[in-house]
C-alpha positions as CSV (number, residue, x, y, z in Angstrom):
1,M,-15.5,-16.1,-0.7
2,K,-12.4,-14.4,0.3
3,F,-10.2,-11.7,-1.5
4,E,-7.4,-12.9,-3.7
5,H,-6.2,-9.6,-4.9
6,V,-7.0,-6.0,-5.9
7,A,-5.7,-4.7,-9.1
8,F,-5.0,-1.2,-10.3
9,N,-3.3,0.8,-13.2
10,V,-0.2,2.6,-12.2
11,P,2.5,4.6,-14.3
12,E,5.6,2.5,-13.4
13,P,4.7,-1.0,-12.2
14,A,8.2,-2.4,-11.9
15,A,9.6,0.6,-10.0
16,M,6.5,0.7,-7.8
17,A,6.6,-3.1,-7.1
18,A,10.3,-2.8,-6.1
19,W,9.4,0.1,-3.7
20,Y,6.5,-1.8,-2.1
21,E,8.8,-4.9,-1.7
22,I,11.6,-3.0,-0.1
23,H,9.7,-0.5,2.1
24,L,6.3,-2.2,2.7
25,G,7.5,-5.8,3.1
26,L,5.4,-7.1,0.1
27,E,6.7,-10.0,-1.9
28,I,6.7,-10.1,-5.7
29,V,5.3,-13.4,-6.6
30,R,4.8,-12.8,-10.3
31,A,6.3,-10.2,-12.7
32,L,6.0,-9.7,-16.4
33,S,9.0,-7.9,-18.0
34,Q,6.9,-7.0,-21.1
35,A,3.8,-4.7,-21.3
36,P,1.6,-4.5,-19.4
37,H,4.4,-5.2,-16.9
38,T,1.9,-6.9,-14.5
39,H,3.3,-7.5,-10.9
40,F,1.5,-9.5,-8.2
41,L,2.7,-8.6,-4.7
42,R,1.7,-10.8,-1.7
43,D,1.4,-9.4,1.8
44,S,3.2,-11.0,4.6
45,S,0.1,-13.1,5.8
46,G,0.0,-14.7,2.3
47,A,-3.7,-14.0,2.3
48,M,-4.0,-11.0,0.0
49,M,-2.2,-9.6,-3.0
50,L,-2.0,-6.5,-5.0
51,E,-1.9,-6.6,-8.9
52,I,-0.3,-3.6,-10.5
53,Y,0.2,-3.0,-14.1
54,Q,0.3,-0.3,-16.8
55,N,-2.4,-0.8,-19.4
56,P,-1.9,1.9,-22.0
57,P,-5.4,1.6,-23.6
58,D,-6.8,2.9,-20.3
59,S,-5.6,6.0,-18.7
60,V,-3.7,5.8,-15.4
61,P,-5.6,7.7,-12.8
62,E,-4.0,10.9,-11.3
63,Y,-3.6,9.2,-7.9
64,C,-1.7,12.4,-6.7
65,K,-4.9,14.5,-7.2
66,M,-7.3,11.9,-5.6
67,D,-8.6,12.6,-2.2
68,P,-7.2,9.8,0.1
69,L,-10.7,8.7,0.9
70,L,-11.4,8.1,-2.8
71,F,-8.8,5.4,-3.1
72,H,-6.1,4.2,-0.6
73,L,-4.4,1.0,0.5
74,A,-4.3,0.1,4.2
75,F,-1.5,-1.7,6.0
76,V,-1.4,-2.9,9.6
77,S,1.4,-1.2,11.5
78,E,2.6,-2.2,15.0
79,D,4.3,1.2,15.3
80,P,2.8,3.8,12.8
81,S,5.1,6.7,14.0
82,K,8.3,4.6,13.4
83,D,7.0,3.3,10.1
84,K,5.9,6.8,9.0
85,Q,9.5,8.2,9.5
86,R,11.0,5.3,7.8
87,L,8.7,5.6,4.8
88,L,9.1,9.4,4.7
89,N,12.9,8.8,4.5
90,A,12.2,6.5,1.6
91,G,10.3,9.1,-0.5
92,A,6.6,8.8,0.8
93,K,4.8,12.1,1.5
94,L,2.6,12.6,4.6
95,E,-1.1,13.4,4.1
96,E,-2.5,13.1,7.6
97,E,-2.0,11.6,11.0
98,L,-5.0,10.8,13.3
99,H,-5.3,9.5,16.9
100,L,-8.9,8.2,17.2
101,D,-11.0,8.0,20.3
102,D,-11.1,4.2,20.2
103,G,-7.2,4.1,20.5
104,S,-6.5,3.8,16.8
105,H,-3.5,5.4,15.2
106,I,-3.9,6.1,11.5
107,V,-1.3,7.5,9.2
108,M,-2.1,8.5,5.6
109,L,0.9,8.7,3.3
110,R,1.5,8.9,-0.6
111,D,4.0,6.7,-2.2
112,P,6.5,8.3,-4.7
113,W,3.8,7.9,-7.4
114,G,1.1,9.6,-5.5
115,V,-0.9,6.5,-4.6
116,C,-2.3,6.9,-1.0
117,F,-1.7,4.2,1.6
118,Q,-2.5,4.2,5.2
119,L,-0.8,2.7,8.1
120,C,-3.2,1.4,10.8
121,K,-2.8,0.4,14.3
122,R,-6.3,-0.2,15.4
123,G,-7.4,0.2,19.1
124,V,-9.8,-2.7,18.4
125,P,-8.7,-5.0,15.5
126,L,-11.0,-5.2,12.6
127,L,-9.7,-8.5,11.4
128,A,-10.1,-11.9,13.2
129,D,-6.4,-12.5,12.8
130,Q,-4.8,-9.1,12.8
131,H,-1.3,-9.6,11.2
132,Q,1.4,-7.1,11.2
133,D,2.2,-6.5,7.5
134,V,4.4,-3.4,7.3
135,A,8.1,-4.0,7.4
136,G,9.7,-2.6,10.5
């Protein structure tokens, strides 16, 4: 088995999908213009997708109040410092920046809706075919 997608309920799926497309390099491959406004966003490797939607019968979590370790998305970044600054300029907020003993550089940010995402440059790649997904 391999992952196809991860899904989560968000307050503004169309706006969030557009931000992720422009600033994180994801591609919108399917979008519904009516409720629940489902959007599928594919990463640059073509191997993984996010599904975001607004499902009113269920509450949208308060992502801005969640600890980043409770829920976050992680993106590979060739240059986390450069990507961090570019994303801050686009409305992201910095949570934490770490330089680990194994040579990894990790930057934790929040998107404009409060959802945490991480920029990762691993000292030792975790994936067999580590592909750079964050737009530069």
